[in-house]
N, C-alpha and C positions, 0 to 999 in steps of 0.2 A: 194926355191922350194917347200919344204913341207909345211911351213908357207902361199904361196901363193895358194897351192891345197887343203885347207883346213882341214888340218892335223895339230893337236897341239900336243906337246910335253909334258909329265909329266906321272903320273903313269897309267897303264894300268887299264882300268875298272874292276871292280871284279863282278862276278855273285853270288848273294847268292840266294840261294831257301829255302823257308820254306813251311809249309804245305800248307798255302793259296796260296802261288804262283804257287803251283805243281798241285793244285786242278784246278786253272785258268788255266793254260796251259792245263790241260788233259780236262777241260769242252769246251775250244774254239772250238776245232773242230766239236765236237757233236752240237755244236750250229750253227756254219756255215753249217754242214749238213743238219740240220732240217730247217735253213730258207733257204735253196738252195731247197730241196724237197716240201717246200710250195709252193716257185717261179716256180716250173714246173711241174705240175700235170702230163701231159702226159708223159714226159720224164722220170720224176721220177719213173712212173710207170714201163716203159720199163726197167729202171735202176734196179730198185729192182726185176723184174721179169728175167734179166740176173743174177743179184747177187743170187738170188735164185736158180737158176738151177745150177749155176757154184758151191755153196756151197752144193747142192746134190751131183754132180759129185765128187767133194772132199771128201764127207764122205762117198759114194759109194766104191770110189778107196782105202780110209783107211780102209774099212770093208773089201775090197777084199784082201787087203795085212795082215791084221790082222789073215783070214782066212787061206792065202796062207802060213804063217811063223807058224801056230799052229800045 
């Protein structure tokens, strides 16, 4: 069954991370976000506005918590 289903027996693959690999992994989402933003100008602007408002709300609630705990 296993051979017919496309599985192969043998040692499990090992993951090896080096500095270049980690940088590539970290850069991939950023490149995807940038290309998506270039592709949809109107949608991207609305999304940026919503994210900006949410981040301001988060910042304000964090400041309120700091003031309340002081």
